[in-house]
N, C-alpha and C positions, 0 to 999 in steps of 0.2 A: 643712179642718182634718184632721190625721192622727188616725187611730184609736188608742185605747189598747189595749194587748195585756193580756188578762186570763189568769191561770193559776190553775187550781183547787188546785194544790198547789205547794209550794216546789220539789219535785223536777222539776216541769215547766219551770222557768226554764232559760234558757240557762246554760252553764258560767260565763261571765263574770259574769252577774248573781248567780248563787249564790255565787261567790267573793267578790264585793263585799259581799253581804249578810253573809257569815261575817266578813269583816274589819270590817264596821260593827258586828256583834254584839260582836266583841272590843273595839272602841273604846268601846262602851257600858259595858263593865266599868270604864273609867277616868273615867266621868262623875262630876261632883260635883253630886249632886242631893239634898242634905239636907232641902230643903223640900218639894219635890213627890214625891220618891221615884220619879221617872219618869226613867229613864235613857235617853238617845238616843245612838246612834252613827251616823256617816256615813262612807262610804268612796267615794272617787271614783278613777276611772282616767283617766290622761292618754294622749294619742296615742302616747307612747313606751312604754306599759305600766306606768309608775310608778303606784303607789297611794298616796294620801294620805288619812289618816283624821282624824276629829274627834269629840269627845264634848261633850255639853252641859255647861256650867259655870254653876251657879246662884250667886247672890250675895244676901246678906241685904237689900241694896238691890235689889229685884227687877229694875228695868229695867237693871241693870248686868251681868246674866248674858248668856250667849251660847249660841245653839242649835248643835247639832253640825254641821249643814249649813254654816253660816257659818264655823265654826272651820275645817272642812276646805277650804272654798273660799278663804278668806283665806290659809291656810297654803300651799295649792297656788300661789296667786298670788305669795306671798313667795318660795317655794322653787323654783318652776318657771315663772317669768313668761312664758316663751316657748313653753309647751306648751299645746295645746288640751285642754279637759276633754271627755271623750267621754260618760261615764256616771256617775251617782251613785246609791248605794243608801243608804236611810235606814231604820233599824230602831229599835224601842224595846222596853223591858222594865221590869218593876217592879223597883225596887232590891232586889238579892239574889235575884231570880228568874232561872230558866234559860230559860223559854219567852218567846218574842217576843210582843208584843201589837200589835194594829193601830195604825198612826200614819201620818199624812201630814204633810208640811212645812207650817209655818205661813205666813201671808201674807208677813211680812217675808223669810223664807227664800226663798219663791218669787220675790219681787221681786229679791232678790240673785242668785238663779240666772239670772233673766232678763237682768240686767245683764251677767253673765259671757257668757251666750249671745249677747247683742247685740254685745258687744265682740269676740268671737271669730268672729262671723258664721257660726256653725255651731250646730245644736241640741245640747243636752245631754239625754240620756235619764235618766229618774228612776224608780228601782225602789222600790216601797213595798208594804207589807202592808196590805190593805184590810179584812180580817176574819180570823177565826181561821186559815183555810187559804188564802184567796185573795190573790194578789199581782197587782200591776199594774205595767206599764212604760209610763210616759207618754213620748211621743216627743220632748217638749221642755218647757222651762220655759214657753214661750209657750202651750202647750196647757193649762197649769194656770192661766193668767191671760188669758182671752180678751179682756178689755177692759183691757189693761195700760198702764202708764205707762212710757215710755222716753225716751231723750235726744231723740227726734223731737218729743215734746210740749214740750220746753224750747225748741226751735228754731222753733216754729210761727210766731212773729211775725217771724222773720228770713227766712223763705222768700218767694220771689217767685212 
């Protein structure tokens, strides 16, 4: 399994990761989070350099909301179906706050990232803040789900 890359400060990240984190922070400003007051933004970059963003959108009927990562992933699929996703940055902040707070993708978002990764047959790097100053770049969605469920699990009874 590939190693995670840890960075003690935001400024230590590569330029592309910093750019995506800034775009994700901008996206978080558009989050609809009246219940949790926890705004999340995601920004992904495609193989052609296009950037697609998403923000979390909560709903009074809680399961009806959507995480920022999935908003960005689904938007990328709808708008750029033939382009591979290279990297995604996910950031969070308290509603009205300026400083980012540590956050990592939830299980369902990790599973959706894995589905995209499996379909494109190439890994997607994930950039996240792990504590006040430390950042991590995961080499793939698969690295975040070591015992994952993929389409191969569905075909298990059909294989010879």
